[in-house]
A tleap script that builds the chain and sets N, CA, C and O, in Angstrom:
source leaprc.protein.ff14SB
mol = sequence {
  NMET GLN ILE GLU PHE GLY ASN THR THR ILE
  HIE ILE SER LEU VAL ILE HIE VAL ILE PHE
  PHE ALA VAL ILE LEU TYR PHE LEU TRP LYS
  TRP SER LYS GLU LEU GLU ASN ARG SER PHE
  THR ILE PHE LEU TYR PHE LEU ILE SER THR
  TYR ILE SER PRO LEU TYR SER HIE TYR THR
  SER ASP ASP GLY LYS PHE GLU LEU TRP PHE
  PRO LEU GLY PHE VAL VAL ILE LEU ILE TYR
  LEU TYR VAL ARG LYS ARG ASN HIE PRO ALA
  LYS MET LYS ALA SER LEU LEU GLY LEU ALA
  VAL ALA ILE TYR LYS ILE ILE GLY VAL TYR
  ILE ASP CMET
}
set mol.1.N position { -33.263 -19.462 124.717 }
set mol.1.CA position { -33.794 -19.773 123.351 }
set mol.1.C position { -33.700 -18.517 122.562 }
set mol.1.O position { -33.857 -17.413 123.084 }
set mol.2.N position { -33.423 -18.703 121.209 }
set mol.2.CA position { -33.223 -17.492 120.382 }
set mol.2.C position { -34.003 -17.636 119.135 }
set mol.2.O position { -34.090 -18.734 118.585 }
set mol.3.N position { -34.569 -16.590 118.669 }
set mol.3.CA position { -35.219 -16.557 117.347 }
set mol.3.C position { -34.449 -15.594 116.405 }
set mol.3.O position { -34.297 -14.411 116.710 }
set mol.4.N position { -33.976 -16.114 115.274 }
set mol.4.CA position { -33.335 -15.278 114.393 }
set mol.4.C position { -33.997 -14.788 113.180 }
set mol.4.O position { -34.539 -15.632 112.466 }
set mol.5.N position { -34.036 -13.606 112.850 }
set mol.5.CA position { -34.530 -12.929 111.690 }
set mol.5.C position { -33.439 -12.268 110.855 }
set mol.5.O position { -33.189 -11.073 111.012 }
set mol.6.N position { -32.826 -12.971 110.028 }
set mol.6.CA position { -31.678 -12.245 109.154 }
set mol.6.C position { -30.470 -11.826 110.189 }
set mol.6.O position { -29.847 -12.674 110.828 }
set mol.7.N position { -30.250 -10.611 110.263 }
set mol.7.CA position { -29.306 -10.029 111.184 }
set mol.7.C position { -29.829 -9.687 112.583 }
set mol.7.O position { -29.098 -9.110 113.388 }
set mol.8.N position { -31.020 -10.018 112.863 }
set mol.8.CA position { -31.562 -9.698 114.198 }
set mol.8.C position { -31.945 -10.964 114.973 }
set mol.8.O position { -32.598 -11.882 114.477 }
set mol.9.N position { -31.507 -10.939 116.168 }
set mol.9.CA position { -31.810 -12.123 117.121 }
set mol.9.C position { -32.599 -11.627 118.259 }
set mol.9.O position { -32.263 -10.603 118.854 }
set mol.10.N position { -33.710 -12.365 118.607 }
set mol.10.CA position { -34.469 -11.970 119.798 }
set mol.10.C position { -34.382 -13.176 120.817 }
set mol.10.O position { -34.735 -14.332 120.585 }
set mol.11.N position { -33.861 -12.698 121.953 }
set mol.11.CA position { -33.775 -13.682 123.156 }
set mol.11.C position { -35.094 -13.813 123.825 }
set mol.11.O position { -35.592 -12.785 124.284 }
set mol.12.N position { -35.697 -14.885 123.936 }
set mol.12.CA position { -37.037 -15.173 124.481 }
set mol.12.C position { -36.939 -14.869 126.025 }
set mol.12.O position { -37.810 -14.207 126.589 }
set mol.13.N position { -35.890 -15.357 126.656 }
set mol.13.CA position { -35.909 -15.107 128.086 }
set mol.13.C position { -35.799 -13.520 128.439 }
set mol.13.O position { -36.273 -13.075 129.485 }
set mol.14.N position { -35.206 -12.790 127.583 }
set mol.14.CA position { -35.220 -11.431 127.834 }
set mol.14.C position { -36.493 -10.802 127.838 }
set mol.14.O position { -36.889 -9.988 128.672 }
set mol.15.N position { -37.223 -11.317 126.663 }
set mol.15.CA position { -38.681 -10.797 126.513 }
set mol.15.C position { -39.661 -11.232 127.690 }
set mol.15.O position { -40.585 -10.487 128.019 }
set mol.16.N position { -39.448 -12.408 128.293 }
set mol.16.CA position { -40.152 -12.790 129.446 }
set mol.16.C position { -39.840 -12.051 130.604 }
set mol.16.O position { -40.723 -11.808 131.427 }
set mol.17.N position { -38.565 -11.629 130.771 }
set mol.17.CA position { -38.263 -10.806 131.938 }
set mol.17.C position { -38.819 -9.482 131.758 }
set mol.17.O position { -39.161 -8.917 132.797 }
set mol.18.N position { -38.989 -8.840 130.627 }
set mol.18.CA position { -39.493 -7.528 130.367 }
set mol.18.C position { -41.048 -7.637 130.687 }
set mol.18.O position { -41.596 -6.714 131.290 }
set mol.19.N position { -41.665 -8.610 130.339 }
set mol.19.CA position { -43.076 -8.824 130.554 }
set mol.19.C position { -43.315 -8.991 132.001 }
set mol.19.O position { -44.246 -8.367 132.509 }
set mol.20.N position { -42.576 -9.765 132.715 }
set mol.20.CA position { -42.689 -9.778 134.188 }
set mol.20.C position { -42.430 -8.364 134.860 }
set mol.20.O position { -43.173 -7.953 135.752 }
set mol.21.N position { -41.522 -7.758 134.469 }
set mol.21.CA position { -41.263 -6.479 135.022 }
set mol.21.C position { -42.388 -5.405 134.765 }
set mol.21.O position { -42.648 -4.533 135.594 }
set mol.22.N position { -42.995 -5.524 133.629 }
set mol.22.CA position { -44.185 -4.706 133.410 }
set mol.22.C position { -45.343 -5.123 134.190 }
set mol.22.O position { -46.079 -4.240 134.631 }
set mol.23.N position { -45.616 -6.402 134.431 }
set mol.23.CA position { -46.689 -6.774 135.203 }
set mol.23.C position { -46.474 -6.389 136.754 }
set mol.23.O position { -47.428 -6.012 137.434 }
set mol.24.N position { -45.180 -6.504 137.272 }
set mol.24.CA position { -44.882 -6.138 138.524 }
set mol.24.C position { -45.120 -4.617 138.735 }
set mol.24.O position { -45.715 -4.236 139.743 }
set mol.25.N position { -44.675 -3.759 137.816 }
set mol.25.CA position { -44.899 -2.440 137.810 }
set mol.25.C position { -46.319 -2.000 137.897 }
set mol.25.O position { -46.668 -1.091 138.650 }
set mol.26.N position { -47.179 -2.686 137.077 }
set mol.26.CA position { -48.566 -2.478 137.020 }
set mol.26.C position { -49.136 -2.774 138.285 }
set mol.26.O position { -49.951 -1.981 138.756 }
set mol.27.N position { -48.807 -3.855 138.933 }
set mol.27.CA position { -49.420 -4.262 140.325 }
set mol.27.C position { -48.997 -3.264 141.306 }
set mol.27.O position { -49.856 -2.795 142.052 }
set mol.28.N position { -47.764 -2.874 141.401 }
set mol.28.CA position { -47.342 -1.895 142.368 }
set mol.28.C position { -47.991 -0.468 142.114 }
set mol.28.O position { -48.399 0.141 143.103 }
set mol.29.N position { -48.102 0.047 140.988 }
set mol.29.CA position { -48.834 1.200 140.631 }
set mol.29.C position { -50.330 1.181 141.096 }
set mol.29.O position { -50.864 2.134 141.663 }
set mol.30.N position { -50.992 -0.081 140.776 }
set mol.30.CA position { -52.313 -0.261 141.216 }
set mol.30.C position { -52.545 -0.252 142.721 }
set mol.30.O position { -53.518 0.318 143.214 }
set mol.31.N position { -51.631 -0.895 143.439 }
set mol.31.CA position { -51.696 -0.975 144.915 }
set mol.31.C position { -51.249 0.354 145.534 }
set mol.31.O position { -51.662 0.646 146.656 }
set mol.32.N position { -50.449 1.155 144.885 }
set mol.32.CA position { -50.117 2.434 145.470 }
set mol.32.C position { -51.270 3.451 145.462 }
set mol.32.O position { -51.311 4.428 146.211 }
set mol.33.N position { -52.175 3.144 144.576 }
set mol.33.CA position { -53.420 4.046 144.565 }
set mol.33.C position { -54.340 3.739 145.588 }
set mol.33.O position { -55.270 4.522 145.780 }
set mol.34.N position { -54.218 2.665 146.314 }
set mol.34.CA position { -55.117 2.244 147.453 }
set mol.34.C position { -54.754 3.065 148.734 }
set mol.34.O position { -55.570 3.203 149.645 }
set mol.35.N position { -53.512 3.599 148.768 }
set mol.35.CA position { -53.178 4.354 150.005 }
set mol.35.C position { -53.557 5.796 149.800 }
set mol.35.O position { -53.527 6.276 148.667 }
set mol.36.N position { -53.921 6.523 150.869 }
set mol.36.CA position { -54.366 7.838 150.739 }
set mol.36.C position { -53.286 8.756 150.632 }
set mol.36.O position { -53.397 9.724 149.879 }
set mol.37.N position { -52.161 8.549 151.358 }
set mol.37.CA position { -50.934 9.394 151.341 }
set mol.37.C position { -49.810 8.439 151.370 }
set mol.37.O position { -49.985 7.264 151.694 }
set mol.38.N position { -48.619 8.933 151.029 }
set mol.38.CA position { -47.270 8.298 150.944 }
set mol.38.C position { -47.443 7.042 150.178 }
set mol.38.O position { -47.079 5.975 150.672 }
set mol.39.N position { -47.994 7.109 148.965 }
set mol.39.CA position { -48.215 5.993 148.024 }
set mol.39.C position { -46.839 5.376 147.538 }
set mol.39.O position { -46.772 4.226 147.106 }
set mol.40.N position { -45.783 6.192 147.635 }
set mol.40.CA position { -44.487 5.708 147.183 }
set mol.40.C position { -43.959 4.558 148.009 }
set mol.40.O position { -43.159 3.739 147.557 }
set mol.41.N position { -44.443 4.532 149.243 }
set mol.41.CA position { -43.942 3.483 150.235 }
set mol.41.C position { -44.134 1.983 149.773 }
set mol.41.O position { -43.455 1.057 150.218 }
set mol.42.N position { -45.143 1.848 148.825 }
set mol.42.CA position { -45.387 0.512 148.321 }
set mol.42.C position { -44.155 0.039 147.587 }
set mol.42.O position { -43.768 -1.124 147.710 }
set mol.43.N position { -43.511 0.949 146.800 }
set mol.43.CA position { -42.315 0.527 146.063 }
set mol.43.C position { -41.176 0.248 147.044 }
set mol.43.O position { -40.395 -0.672 146.804 }
set mol.44.N position { -41.043 1.030 148.178 }
set mol.44.CA position { -40.018 0.772 148.987 }
set mol.44.C position { -40.290 -0.620 149.695 }
set mol.44.O position { -39.346 -1.404 149.795 }
set mol.45.N position { -41.412 -0.927 150.141 }
set mol.45.CA position { -41.751 -2.262 150.711 }
set mol.45.C position { -41.399 -3.445 149.812 }
set mol.45.O position { -40.913 -4.499 150.221 }
set mol.46.N position { -41.701 -3.152 148.526 }
set mol.46.CA position { -41.319 -4.222 147.511 }
set mol.46.C position { -39.773 -4.351 147.403 }
set mol.46.O position { -39.187 -5.428 147.516 }
set mol.47.N position { -39.214 -3.249 147.193 }
set mol.47.CA position { -37.736 -3.256 146.950 }
set mol.47.C position { -37.012 -3.903 148.143 }
set mol.47.O position { -36.174 -4.779 147.927 }
set mol.48.N position { -37.318 -3.487 149.451 }
set mol.48.CA position { -36.749 -4.066 150.574 }
set mol.48.C position { -37.017 -5.540 150.716 }
set mol.48.O position { -36.172 -6.271 151.232 }
set mol.49.N position { -38.132 -5.984 150.289 }
set mol.49.CA position { -38.516 -7.360 150.600 }
set mol.49.C position { -37.908 -8.224 149.452 }
set mol.49.O position { -38.054 -9.444 149.529 }
set mol.50.N position { -37.267 -7.710 148.439 }
set mol.50.CA position { -36.561 -8.520 147.437 }
set mol.50.C position { -35.180 -8.883 147.912 }
set mol.50.O position { -34.540 -9.759 147.330 }
set mol.51.N position { -34.717 -8.260 148.918 }
set mol.51.CA position { -33.217 -8.504 149.353 }
set mol.51.C position { -32.999 -9.886 149.822 }
set mol.51.O position { -33.750 -10.380 150.664 }
set mol.52.N position { -32.029 -10.514 149.327 }
set mol.52.CA position { -31.651 -11.962 149.824 }
set mol.52.C position { -30.189 -11.911 150.373 }
set mol.52.O position { -29.413 -11.064 149.930 }
set mol.53.N position { -29.858 -12.675 151.191 }
set mol.53.CA position { -28.563 -12.842 151.807 }
set mol.53.C position { -28.234 -14.236 152.142 }
set mol.53.O position { -29.120 -15.037 152.438 }
set mol.54.N position { -26.908 -14.570 152.101 }
set mol.54.CA position { -26.486 -15.888 152.496 }
set mol.54.C position { -26.673 -16.057 153.985 }
set mol.54.O position { -26.205 -15.215 154.753 }
set mol.55.N position { -27.331 -17.099 154.421 }
set mol.55.CA position { -27.589 -17.355 155.786 }
set mol.55.C position { -26.570 -18.276 156.413 }
set mol.55.O position { -26.282 -18.192 157.607 }
set mol.56.N position { -26.027 -19.157 155.591 }
set mol.56.CA position { -24.977 -20.042 155.951 }
set mol.56.C position { -24.050 -20.279 154.893 }
set mol.56.O position { -24.518 -20.419 153.764 }
set mol.57.N position { -22.666 -20.357 155.082 }
set mol.57.CA position { -21.807 -20.557 154.000 }
set mol.57.C position { -20.841 -21.662 154.546 }
set mol.57.O position { -20.402 -21.624 155.695 }
set mol.58.N position { -20.534 -22.658 153.640 }
set mol.58.CA position { -19.536 -23.695 154.073 }
set mol.58.C position { -18.633 -23.935 152.941 }
set mol.58.O position { -19.076 -24.175 151.817 }
set mol.59.N position { -17.320 -23.873 153.218 }
set mol.59.CA position { -16.339 -24.072 152.165 }
set mol.59.C position { -15.487 -25.372 152.511 }
set mol.59.O position { -14.967 -25.598 153.603 }
set mol.60.N position { -15.441 -26.151 151.431 }
set mol.60.CA position { -14.557 -27.466 151.645 }
set mol.60.C position { -13.600 -27.474 150.414 }
set mol.60.O position { -13.829 -26.833 149.388 }
set mol.61.N position { -12.545 -28.232 150.605 }
set mol.61.CA position { -11.519 -28.369 149.556 }
set mol.61.C position { -12.074 -29.360 148.483 }
set mol.61.O position { -11.651 -29.292 147.329 }
set mol.62.N position { -12.953 -30.218 148.823 }
set mol.62.CA position { -13.490 -31.212 147.915 }
set mol.62.C position { -14.590 -30.779 147.022 }
set mol.62.O position { -14.560 -30.926 145.800 }
set mol.63.N position { -15.553 -30.245 147.678 }
set mol.63.CA position { -16.810 -29.859 146.869 }
set mol.63.C position { -16.813 -28.323 146.640 }
set mol.63.O position { -17.672 -27.937 145.847 }
set mol.64.N position { -16.073 -27.451 147.145 }
set mol.64.CA position { -16.076 -26.069 146.796 }
set mol.64.C position { -16.864 -25.371 147.951 }
set mol.64.O position { -16.658 -25.647 149.133 }
set mol.65.N position { -17.753 -24.474 147.543 }
set mol.65.CA position { -18.514 -23.817 148.521 }
set mol.65.C position { -20.001 -24.148 148.324 }
set mol.65.O position { -20.502 -24.457 147.243 }
set mol.66.N position { -20.696 -24.039 149.586 }
set mol.66.CA position { -22.083 -24.096 149.614 }
set mol.66.C position { -22.672 -22.919 150.430 }
set mol.66.O position { -22.206 -22.637 151.534 }
set mol.67.N position { -23.658 -22.264 149.900 }
set mol.67.CA position { -24.320 -21.129 150.534 }
set mol.67.C position { -25.772 -21.376 150.683 }
set mol.67.O position { -26.394 -21.823 149.719 }
set mol.68.N position { -26.340 -21.137 151.754 }
set mol.68.CA position { -27.836 -21.164 152.039 }
set mol.68.C position { -28.344 -19.837 152.034 }
set mol.68.O position { -28.072 -19.067 152.954 }
set mol.69.N position { -29.110 -19.484 151.008 }
set mol.69.CA position { -29.710 -18.052 150.888 }
set mol.69.C position { -30.979 -17.904 151.488 }
set mol.69.O position { -31.749 -18.863 151.544 }
set mol.70.N position { -31.269 -16.799 151.939 }
set mol.70.CA position { -32.507 -16.459 152.732 }
set mol.70.C position { -33.172 -15.116 152.370 }
set mol.70.O position { -32.431 -14.138 152.273 }
set mol.71.N position { -34.412 -14.980 152.173 }
set mol.71.CA position { -34.987 -13.725 151.880 }
set mol.71.C position { -35.089 -12.844 153.152 }
set mol.71.O position { -36.141 -12.782 153.788 }
set mol.72.N position { -34.034 -12.202 153.488 }
set mol.72.CA position { -33.850 -11.411 154.712 }
set mol.72.C position { -34.742 -10.164 154.595 }
set mol.72.O position { -35.317 -9.758 155.605 }
set mol.73.N position { -34.874 -9.601 153.542 }
set mol.73.CA position { -35.571 -8.276 153.355 }
set mol.73.C position { -37.066 -8.540 153.718 }
set mol.73.O position { -37.675 -7.729 154.416 }
set mol.74.N position { -37.633 -9.632 153.264 }
set mol.74.CA position { -39.060 -9.935 153.592 }
set mol.74.C position { -39.290 -10.164 155.058 }
set mol.74.O position { -40.335 -9.802 155.598 }
set mol.75.N position { -38.297 -10.777 155.718 }
set mol.75.CA position { -38.519 -11.055 157.150 }
set mol.75.C position { -38.398 -9.692 157.954 }
set mol.75.O position { -39.113 -9.510 158.939 }
set mol.76.N position { -37.511 -8.761 157.540 }
set mol.76.CA position { -37.350 -7.421 158.096 }
set mol.76.C position { -38.644 -6.685 157.859 }
set mol.76.O position { -39.089 -6.036 158.806 }
set mol.77.N position { -39.302 -6.700 156.731 }
set mol.77.CA position { -40.527 -5.970 156.460 }
set mol.77.C position { -41.663 -6.687 157.255 }
set mol.77.O position { -42.505 -5.959 157.780 }
set mol.78.N position { -41.776 -8.051 157.400 }
set mol.78.CA position { -42.737 -8.676 157.995 }
set mol.78.C position { -42.719 -8.286 159.603 }
set mol.78.O position { -43.754 -8.022 160.214 }
set mol.79.N position { -41.523 -8.287 160.151 }
set mol.79.CA position { -41.370 -7.874 161.539 }
set mol.79.C position { -41.815 -6.459 161.799 }
set mol.79.O position { -42.483 -6.178 162.794 }
set mol.80.N position { -41.416 -5.506 160.842 }
set mol.80.CA position { -41.860 -4.213 160.910 }
set mol.80.C position { -43.345 -4.010 160.828 }
set mol.80.O position { -43.895 -3.208 161.581 }
set mol.81.N position { -44.032 -4.729 159.915 }
set mol.81.CA position { -45.490 -4.575 159.907 }
set mol.81.C position { -46.170 -5.186 161.102 }
set mol.81.O position { -47.220 -4.735 161.559 }
set mol.82.N position { -45.524 -6.247 161.601 }
set mol.82.CA position { -46.162 -6.936 162.888 }
set mol.82.C position { -45.998 -5.922 164.108 }
set mol.82.O position { -46.912 -5.738 164.911 }
set mol.83.N position { -44.800 -5.298 164.184 }
set mol.83.CA position { -44.600 -4.477 165.421 }
set mol.83.C position { -45.487 -3.082 165.193 }
set mol.83.O position { -46.043 -2.555 166.156 }
set mol.84.N position { -45.567 -2.603 164.042 }
set mol.84.CA position { -46.232 -1.355 163.893 }
set mol.84.C position { -47.707 -1.354 164.120 }
set mol.84.O position { -48.277 -0.376 164.603 }
set mol.85.N position { -48.364 -2.516 163.750 }
set mol.85.CA position { -49.767 -2.774 163.984 }
set mol.85.C position { -50.675 -1.854 163.070 }
set mol.85.O position { -51.894 -2.012 163.134 }
set mol.86.N position { -50.183 -0.977 162.291 }
set mol.86.CA position { -51.049 -0.183 161.444 }
set mol.86.C position { -50.670 -0.434 160.034 }
set mol.86.O position { -50.318 0.466 159.271 }
set mol.87.N position { -50.758 -1.764 159.691 }
set mol.87.CA position { -50.386 -2.086 158.329 }
set mol.87.C position { -51.693 -2.110 157.378 }
set mol.87.O position { -52.835 -2.298 157.795 }
set mol.88.N position { -51.363 -1.906 156.140 }
set mol.88.CA position { -52.363 -1.794 155.076 }
set mol.88.C position { -52.179 -3.061 154.238 }
set mol.88.O position { -51.086 -3.604 154.079 }
set mol.89.N position { -53.322 -3.487 153.720 }
set mol.89.CA position { -53.227 -4.718 152.953 }
set mol.89.C position { -52.386 -4.510 151.627 }
set mol.89.O position { -51.729 -5.447 151.172 }
set mol.90.N position { -52.412 -3.333 151.044 }
set mol.90.CA position { -51.587 -3.057 149.854 }
set mol.90.C position { -50.054 -3.197 150.271 }
set mol.90.O position { -49.256 -3.625 149.437 }
set mol.91.N position { -49.673 -2.876 151.428 }
set mol.91.CA position { -48.335 -3.034 151.830 }
set mol.91.C position { -47.992 -4.486 151.908 }
set mol.91.O position { -46.927 -4.874 151.428 }
set mol.92.N position { -48.813 -5.303 152.475 }
set mol.92.CA position { -48.567 -6.695 152.532 }
set mol.92.C position { -48.501 -7.378 151.222 }
set mol.92.O position { -47.706 -8.296 151.021 }
set mol.93.N position { -49.410 -6.899 150.239 }
set mol.93.CA position { -49.330 -7.415 148.935 }
set mol.93.C position { -48.048 -7.103 148.165 }
set mol.93.O position { -47.570 -7.919 147.376 }
set mol.94.N position { -47.500 -5.914 148.403 }
set mol.94.CA position { -46.272 -5.508 147.781 }
set mol.94.C position { -45.143 -6.378 148.493 }
set mol.94.O position { -44.246 -6.868 147.807 }
set mol.95.N position { -45.181 -6.532 149.603 }
set mol.95.CA position { -44.107 -7.301 150.335 }
set mol.95.C position { -44.161 -8.887 149.832 }
set mol.95.O position { -43.141 -9.561 149.684 }
set mol.96.N position { -45.398 -9.335 149.612 }
set mol.96.CA position { -45.473 -10.721 149.187 }
set mol.96.C position { -44.915 -10.865 147.735 }
set mol.96.O position { -44.275 -11.856 147.384 }
set mol.97.N position { -45.199 -9.810 146.914 }
set mol.97.CA position { -44.705 -9.827 145.509 }
set mol.97.C position { -43.147 -9.829 145.652 }
set mol.97.O position { -42.447 -10.550 144.941 }
set mol.98.N position { -42.643 -9.000 146.592 }
set mol.98.CA position { -41.233 -8.947 146.667 }
set mol.98.C position { -40.593 -10.234 147.106 }
set mol.98.O position { -39.452 -10.513 146.738 }
set mol.99.N position { -41.340 -11.070 147.928 }
set mol.99.CA position { -40.982 -12.445 148.358 }
set mol.99.C position { -40.948 -13.240 147.140 }
set mol.99.O position { -40.026 -14.043 146.992 }
set mol.100.N position { -41.917 -13.100 146.182 }
set mol.100.CA position { -41.893 -13.932 145.093 }
set mol.100.C position { -40.681 -13.697 144.217 }
set mol.100.O position { -40.105 -14.642 143.678 }
set mol.101.N position { -40.289 -12.433 144.073 }
set mol.101.CA position { -39.091 -12.050 143.330 }
set mol.101.C position { -37.838 -12.578 144.028 }
set mol.101.O position { -36.904 -13.030 143.367 }
set mol.102.N position { -37.817 -12.523 145.329 }
set mol.102.CA position { -36.735 -12.872 146.099 }
set mol.102.C position { -36.543 -14.527 145.901 }
set mol.102.O position { -35.419 -15.012 145.771 }
set mol.103.N position { -37.559 -15.205 145.893 }
set mol.103.CA position { -37.532 -16.636 145.739 }
set mol.103.C position { -37.037 -16.961 144.369 }
set mol.103.O position { -36.289 -17.925 144.205 }
set mol.104.N position { -37.468 -16.099 143.241 }
set mol.104.CA position { -36.851 -16.270 141.997 }
set mol.104.C position { -35.385 -16.031 141.973 }
set mol.104.O position { -34.649 -16.751 141.297 }
set mol.105.N position { -34.938 -15.048 142.685 }
set mol.105.CA position { -33.479 -14.732 142.728 }
set mol.105.C position { -32.825 -15.870 143.440 }
set mol.105.O position { -31.719 -16.205 143.016 }
set mol.106.N position { -33.345 -16.538 144.486 }
set mol.106.CA position { -32.714 -17.532 145.163 }
set mol.106.C position { -32.603 -18.790 144.266 }
set mol.106.O position { -31.598 -19.499 144.324 }
set mol.107.N position { -33.582 -19.053 143.481 }
set mol.107.CA position { -33.564 -20.092 142.516 }
set mol.107.C position { -32.490 -19.859 141.443 }
set mol.107.O position { -31.808 -20.780 140.995 }
set mol.108.N position { -32.372 -18.527 141.038 }
set mol.108.CA position { -31.297 -18.250 140.139 }
set mol.108.C position { -29.891 -18.437 140.682 }
set mol.108.O position { -28.969 -18.796 139.950 }
set mol.109.N position { -29.741 -18.186 141.984 }
set mol.109.CA position { -28.469 -18.425 142.554 }
set mol.109.C position { -28.052 -19.938 142.495 }
set mol.109.O position { -26.927 -20.348 142.209 }
set mol.110.N position { -29.129 -20.682 142.807 }
set mol.110.CA position { -28.794 -22.120 143.012 }
set mol.110.C position { -28.583 -22.814 141.578 }
set mol.110.O position { -27.809 -23.765 141.472 }
set mol.111.N position { -29.275 -22.321 140.511 }
set mol.111.CA position { -29.053 -22.990 139.186 }
set mol.111.C position { -28.161 -22.156 138.299 }
set mol.111.O position { -28.059 -22.423 137.102 }
set mol.112.N position { -27.504 -21.138 138.864 }
set mol.112.CA position { -26.484 -20.346 138.174 }
set mol.112.C position { -26.947 -19.731 136.893 }
set mol.112.O position { -26.406 -19.945 135.808 }
set mol.113.N position { -28.093 -18.870 137.100 }
set mol.113.CA position { -28.720 -18.164 135.958 }
set mol.113.C position { -27.790 -16.875 135.557 }
set mol.113.O position { -28.122 -16.140 134.627 }
savepdb mol mol.pdb
quit
């Protein structure tokens, strides 16, 4: 959707993405203050958990290609937090936020955003 003002055009989808980016940064900054030391690790947990990869690919001459995408980064972080046993709630919140972004990315892959 576009809004035009003379020679200027504002794309609404871009504005929404910037707002979501600001909200995500605010939450990560707020949760990083909960840790006593190494507060930058919240951002790493978030970034790693947003990684998606194709789990299954199938190519046919009739239909083209089909790929099943999976949030692999979130699974890696979840296994790491489970094995480590010293997880902090802020780290889990950041990885769940990363999972939400990963699901958004997967939806974008399927509808060709």
